[in-house]
N, CA, C and O atoms as CSV, one atom per row, in Angstrom:
chain,resi,resn,atom,element,x,y,z
A,1,MET,N,N,-11.463,-28.282,-215.157
A,1,MET,CA,C,-11.436,-29.453,-214.478
A,1,MET,C,C,-12.251,-29.500,-213.300
A,1,MET,O,O,-12.226,-28.586,-212.476
A,2,ILE,N,N,-13.020,-30.585,-213.168
A,2,ILE,CA,C,-13.854,-30.840,-211.996
A,2,ILE,C,C,-13.480,-31.980,-211.221
A,2,ILE,O,O,-13.289,-33.038,-211.821
A,3,VAL,N,N,-13.338,-31.928,-209.918
A,3,VAL,CA,C,-13.074,-32.998,-209.041
A,3,VAL,C,C,-14.075,-33.240,-207.987
A,3,VAL,O,O,-14.392,-32.327,-207.225
A,4,GLU,N,N,-14.567,-34.360,-207.902
A,4,GLU,CA,C,-15.572,-34.808,-206.965
A,4,GLU,C,C,-15.011,-35.890,-206.143
A,4,GLU,O,O,-14.520,-36.886,-206.673
A,5,GLY,N,N,-15.068,-35.726,-204.800
A,5,GLY,CA,C,-14.656,-36.770,-203.866
A,5,GLY,C,C,-13.317,-36.535,-203.269
A,5,GLY,O,O,-12.897,-37.342,-202.440
A,6,ALA,N,N,-12.579,-35.459,-203.628
A,6,ALA,CA,C,-11.302,-35.240,-203.100
A,6,ALA,C,C,-11.324,-35.072,-201.587
A,6,ALA,O,O,-10.340,-35.385,-200.918
A,7,TYR,N,N,-12.386,-34.602,-201.060
A,7,TYR,CA,C,-12.499,-34.414,-199.550
A,7,TYR,C,C,-12.233,-35.710,-198.773
A,7,TYR,O,O,-11.804,-35.680,-197.619
A,8,LYS,N,N,-12.504,-36.882,-199.451
A,8,LYS,CA,C,-12.160,-38.201,-198.845
A,8,LYS,C,C,-10.765,-38.478,-198.684
A,8,LYS,O,O,-10.375,-39.270,-197.827
A,9,PHE,N,N,-9.860,-37.769,-199.587
A,9,PHE,CA,C,-8.566,-38.103,-199.607
A,9,PHE,C,C,-7.624,-37.076,-199.124
A,9,PHE,O,O,-6.482,-37.377,-198.778
A,10,LEU,N,N,-8.105,-35.798,-199.093
A,10,LEU,CA,C,-7.271,-34.687,-198.648
A,10,LEU,C,C,-7.958,-34.017,-197.397
A,10,LEU,O,O,-8.978,-33.330,-197.436
A,11,PRO,N,N,-7.195,-34.348,-196.246
A,11,PRO,CA,C,-7.734,-33.631,-195.063
A,11,PRO,C,C,-7.465,-32.086,-195.080
A,11,PRO,O,O,-6.531,-31.596,-195.716
A,12,ARG,N,N,-8.345,-31.363,-194.340
A,12,ARG,CA,C,-8.193,-29.941,-194.338
A,12,ARG,C,C,-6.742,-29.567,-194.109
A,12,ARG,O,O,-6.026,-30.297,-193.424
A,13,LYS,N,N,-6.303,-28.491,-194.641
A,13,LYS,CA,C,-5.030,-27.761,-194.515
A,13,LYS,C,C,-3.884,-28.764,-194.859
A,13,LYS,O,O,-2.797,-28.672,-194.288
A,14,SER,N,N,-4.121,-29.669,-195.746
A,14,SER,CA,C,-3.017,-30.624,-196.092
A,14,SER,C,C,-3.114,-30.849,-197.628
A,14,SER,O,O,-4.186,-30.796,-198.232
A,15,TRP,N,N,-1.954,-31.095,-198.195
A,15,TRP,CA,C,-1.871,-31.454,-199.605
A,15,TRP,C,C,-1.413,-33.006,-199.806
A,15,TRP,O,O,-1.179,-33.502,-200.907
A,16,CYS,N,N,-1.330,-33.652,-198.626
A,16,CYS,CA,C,-1.085,-35.048,-198.713
A,16,CYS,C,C,-2.260,-35.978,-198.691
A,16,CYS,O,O,-3.096,-35.951,-197.788
A,17,PHE,N,N,-2.299,-36.812,-199.722
A,17,PHE,CA,C,-3.372,-37.766,-199.816
A,17,PHE,C,C,-3.322,-38.746,-198.775
A,17,PHE,O,O,-2.236,-39.280,-198.549
A,18,LYS,N,N,-4.436,-39.098,-198.034
A,18,LYS,CA,C,-4.574,-40.048,-197.020
A,18,LYS,C,C,-5.750,-40.803,-197.062
A,18,LYS,O,O,-6.818,-40.193,-197.008
A,19,THR,N,N,-5.744,-42.085,-197.155
A,19,THR,CA,C,-6.852,-42.976,-197.003
A,19,THR,C,C,-6.498,-44.364,-196.422
A,19,THR,O,O,-5.372,-44.829,-196.599
A,20,SER,N,N,-7.355,-44.966,-195.796
A,20,SER,CA,C,-7.047,-46.235,-195.303
A,20,SER,C,C,-8.015,-47.324,-195.910
A,20,SER,O,O,-7.907,-48.523,-195.653
A,21,LYS,N,N,-8.939,-46.800,-196.714
A,21,LYS,CA,C,-9.849,-47.742,-197.344
A,21,LYS,C,C,-10.119,-47.252,-198.881
A,21,LYS,O,O,-9.732,-46.169,-199.321
A,22,ARG,N,N,-10.785,-48.147,-199.557
A,22,ARG,CA,C,-10.948,-47.843,-201.039
A,22,ARG,C,C,-12.112,-46.851,-201.040
A,22,ARG,O,O,-13.186,-47.051,-200.472
A,23,GLU,N,N,-11.778,-45.740,-201.754
A,23,GLU,CA,C,-12.698,-44.638,-201.970
A,23,GLU,C,C,-12.498,-44.343,-203.413
A,23,GLU,O,O,-11.506,-44.719,-204.038
A,24,LYS,N,N,-13.516,-43.626,-203.938
A,24,LYS,CA,C,-13.594,-43.213,-205.395
A,24,LYS,C,C,-13.437,-41.602,-205.517
A,24,LYS,O,O,-14.017,-40.824,-204.760
A,25,MET,N,N,-12.709,-41.267,-206.409
A,25,MET,CA,C,-12.604,-39.730,-206.658
A,25,MET,C,C,-12.727,-39.659,-208.188
A,25,MET,O,O,-12.114,-40.371,-208.984
A,26,TYR,N,N,-13.602,-38.701,-208.477
A,26,TYR,CA,C,-13.994,-38.535,-210.037
A,26,TYR,C,C,-13.291,-37.308,-210.466
A,26,TYR,O,O,-13.281,-36.321,-209.731
A,27,LEU,N,N,-12.701,-37.316,-211.622
A,27,LEU,CA,C,-12.057,-36.200,-212.302
A,27,LEU,C,C,-12.555,-36.035,-213.723
A,27,LEU,O,O,-12.627,-37.031,-214.443
A,28,LYS,N,N,-12.881,-34.911,-214.144
A,28,LYS,CA,C,-13.381,-34.650,-215.399
A,28,LYS,C,C,-12.710,-33.406,-216.000
A,28,LYS,O,O,-12.808,-32.308,-215.453
A,29,MET,N,N,-12.022,-33.603,-217.145
A,29,MET,CA,C,-11.466,-32.448,-217.925
A,29,MET,C,C,-12.470,-31.807,-218.744
A,29,MET,O,O,-13.174,-32.476,-219.501
A,30,LEU,N,N,-12.577,-30.595,-218.643
A,30,LEU,CA,C,-13.604,-29.874,-219.414
A,30,LEU,C,C,-12.966,-29.225,-220.716
A,30,LEU,O,O,-11.747,-29.057,-220.756
A,31,PRO,N,N,-13.701,-28.894,-221.678
A,31,PRO,CA,C,-13.149,-28.225,-222.762
A,31,PRO,C,C,-12.728,-26.763,-222.505
A,31,PRO,O,O,-13.352,-26.078,-221.694
A,32,PRO,N,N,-11.683,-26.290,-223.185
A,32,PRO,CA,C,-11.276,-24.980,-222.755
A,32,PRO,C,C,-12.279,-23.820,-223.112
A,32,PRO,O,O,-13.135,-23.980,-223.982
A,33,LEU,N,N,-12.136,-22.618,-222.390
A,33,LEU,CA,C,-12.891,-21.547,-222.654
A,33,LEU,C,C,-11.875,-20.496,-223.235
A,33,LEU,O,O,-10.805,-20.286,-222.664
A,34,PHE,N,N,-12.244,-19.833,-224.404
A,34,PHE,CA,C,-11.358,-18.779,-224.937
A,34,PHE,C,C,-11.891,-17.417,-224.652
A,34,PHE,O,O,-13.057,-17.166,-224.957
A,35,PRO,N,N,-11.124,-16.506,-224.083
A,35,PRO,CA,C,-11.599,-15.120,-223.887
A,35,PRO,C,C,-12.204,-14.482,-225.131
A,35,PRO,O,O,-13.150,-13.702,-225.024
A,36,LYS,N,N,-11.691,-14.790,-226.270
A,36,LYS,CA,C,-12.197,-14.062,-227.585
A,36,LYS,C,C,-13.669,-14.425,-227.767
A,36,LYS,O,O,-14.360,-13.687,-228.471
A,37,ASP,N,N,-14.206,-15.508,-227.186
A,37,ASP,CA,C,-15.464,-15.886,-227.387
A,37,ASP,C,C,-16.518,-15.283,-226.532
A,37,ASP,O,O,-17.700,-15.607,-226.654
A,38,PHE,N,N,-16.070,-14.346,-225.605
A,38,PHE,CA,C,-16.907,-13.655,-224.686
A,38,PHE,C,C,-16.703,-12.063,-224.795
A,38,PHE,O,O,-15.657,-11.559,-225.205
A,39,SER,N,N,-17.707,-11.413,-224.425
A,39,SER,CA,C,-17.564,-9.952,-224.552
A,39,SER,C,C,-16.875,-9.332,-223.334
A,39,SER,O,O,-16.398,-8.203,-223.452
A,40,ASN,N,N,-16.790,-9.987,-222.177
A,40,ASN,CA,C,-15.984,-9.450,-221.082
A,40,ASN,C,C,-15.800,-10.682,-220.090
A,40,ASN,O,O,-16.334,-11.784,-220.213
A,41,GLU,N,N,-14.946,-10.275,-219.094
A,41,GLU,CA,C,-14.631,-11.341,-218.126
A,41,GLU,C,C,-15.704,-11.859,-217.336
A,41,GLU,O,O,-15.677,-13.030,-216.959
A,42,ILE,N,N,-16.710,-11.036,-217.033
A,42,ILE,CA,C,-17.915,-11.504,-216.194
A,42,ILE,C,C,-18.612,-12.511,-216.936
A,42,ILE,O,O,-18.908,-13.575,-216.392
A,43,GLU,N,N,-18.923,-12.251,-218.223
A,43,GLU,CA,C,-19.563,-13.255,-219.119
A,43,GLU,C,C,-18.914,-14.601,-219.069
A,43,GLU,O,O,-19.579,-15.621,-218.889
A,44,MET,N,N,-17.559,-14.606,-219.234
A,44,MET,CA,C,-16.718,-15.761,-219.259
A,44,MET,C,C,-16.923,-16.467,-217.886
A,44,MET,O,O,-17.263,-17.649,-217.819
A,45,MET,N,N,-16.717,-15.745,-216.880
A,45,MET,CA,C,-16.867,-16.305,-215.535
A,45,MET,C,C,-18.252,-17.034,-215.298
A,45,MET,O,O,-18.299,-18.147,-214.774
A,46,LYS,N,N,-19.317,-16.382,-215.691
A,46,LYS,CA,C,-20.568,-16.965,-215.512
A,46,LYS,C,C,-20.724,-18.226,-216.277
A,46,LYS,O,O,-21.253,-19.220,-215.781
A,47,CYS,N,N,-20.219,-18.176,-217.599
A,47,CYS,CA,C,-20.334,-19.464,-218.395
A,47,CYS,C,C,-19.504,-20.562,-217.732
A,47,CYS,O,O,-19.968,-21.701,-217.670
A,48,ALA,N,N,-18.360,-20.290,-217.257
A,48,ALA,CA,C,-17.440,-21.198,-216.575
A,48,ALA,C,C,-18.182,-21.853,-215.418
A,48,ALA,O,O,-18.230,-23.072,-215.258
A,49,GLN,N,N,-18.786,-20.908,-214.584
A,49,GLN,CA,C,-19.507,-21.539,-213.438
A,49,GLN,C,C,-20.671,-22.456,-213.737
A,49,GLN,O,O,-20.916,-23.481,-213.100
A,50,GLU,N,N,-21.376,-21.992,-214.777
A,50,GLU,CA,C,-22.557,-22.798,-215.188
A,50,GLU,C,C,-22.019,-24.178,-215.707
A,50,GLU,O,O,-22.521,-25.211,-215.263
A,51,ILE,N,N,-21.040,-24.220,-216.607
A,51,ILE,CA,C,-20.575,-25.459,-217.025
A,51,ILE,C,C,-20.036,-26.375,-215.865
A,51,ILE,O,O,-20.275,-27.583,-215.869
A,52,MET,N,N,-19.298,-25.768,-214.869
A,52,MET,CA,C,-18.671,-26.453,-213.848
A,52,MET,C,C,-19.819,-27.088,-212.879
A,52,MET,O,O,-19.740,-28.214,-212.390
A,53,GLN,N,N,-20.793,-26.269,-212.704
A,53,GLN,CA,C,-21.931,-26.716,-211.819
A,53,GLN,C,C,-22.701,-27.847,-212.474
A,53,GLN,O,O,-23.115,-28.777,-211.783
A,54,LYS,N,N,-22.898,-27.802,-213.722
A,54,LYS,CA,C,-23.663,-28.903,-214.459
A,54,LYS,C,C,-22.833,-30.142,-214.457
A,54,LYS,O,O,-23.408,-31.223,-214.329
A,55,GLU,N,N,-21.505,-30.088,-214.591
A,55,GLU,CA,C,-20.580,-31.295,-214.656
A,55,GLU,C,C,-20.499,-31.917,-213.225
A,55,GLU,O,O,-20.485,-33.134,-213.038
A,56,LYS,N,N,-20.447,-31.004,-212.252
A,56,LYS,CA,C,-20.297,-31.403,-210.771
A,56,LYS,C,C,-21.593,-32.222,-210.461
A,56,LYS,O,O,-21.463,-33.309,-209.900
A,57,GLU,N,N,-22.751,-31.792,-210.772
A,57,GLU,CA,C,-24.009,-32.472,-210.539
A,57,GLU,C,C,-24.002,-33.853,-211.194
A,57,GLU,O,O,-24.453,-34.822,-210.584
A,58,LYS,N,N,-23.476,-33.964,-212.476
A,58,LYS,CA,C,-23.420,-35.246,-213.050
A,58,LYS,C,C,-22.460,-36.226,-212.202
A,58,LYS,O,O,-22.772,-37.394,-211.972
A,59,LEU,N,N,-21.355,-35.679,-211.796
A,59,LEU,CA,C,-20.401,-36.481,-211.025
A,59,LEU,C,C,-20.966,-36.976,-209.762
A,59,LEU,O,O,-20.775,-38.122,-209.353
A,60,CYS,N,N,-21.713,-36.027,-209.111
A,60,CYS,CA,C,-22.267,-36.426,-207.785
A,60,CYS,C,C,-23.311,-37.465,-207.925
A,60,CYS,O,O,-23.653,-38.152,-206.962
A,61,ALA,N,N,-23.807,-37.589,-209.069
A,61,ALA,CA,C,-24.906,-38.574,-209.265
A,61,ALA,C,C,-24.264,-40.001,-209.522
A,61,ALA,O,O,-24.987,-40.996,-209.559
A,62,LEU,N,N,-22.959,-40.079,-209.689
A,62,LEU,CA,C,-22.296,-41.434,-209.941
A,62,LEU,C,C,-22.228,-42.155,-208.647
A,62,LEU,O,O,-21.730,-43.279,-208.592
């Protein structure tokens, strides 16, 4: 899952959403990764990071 814009709603050290104006937050659910598809944890982690970075860049462009 990728979330872009949450910093506008969640102050540091808080789990309470706060906003006094209209803001946008984007959320994208990514397809699952299965450990059996990778040779080790490091390979799976690198794949996950690459996918998340690409999707975050797309969300930032919105």
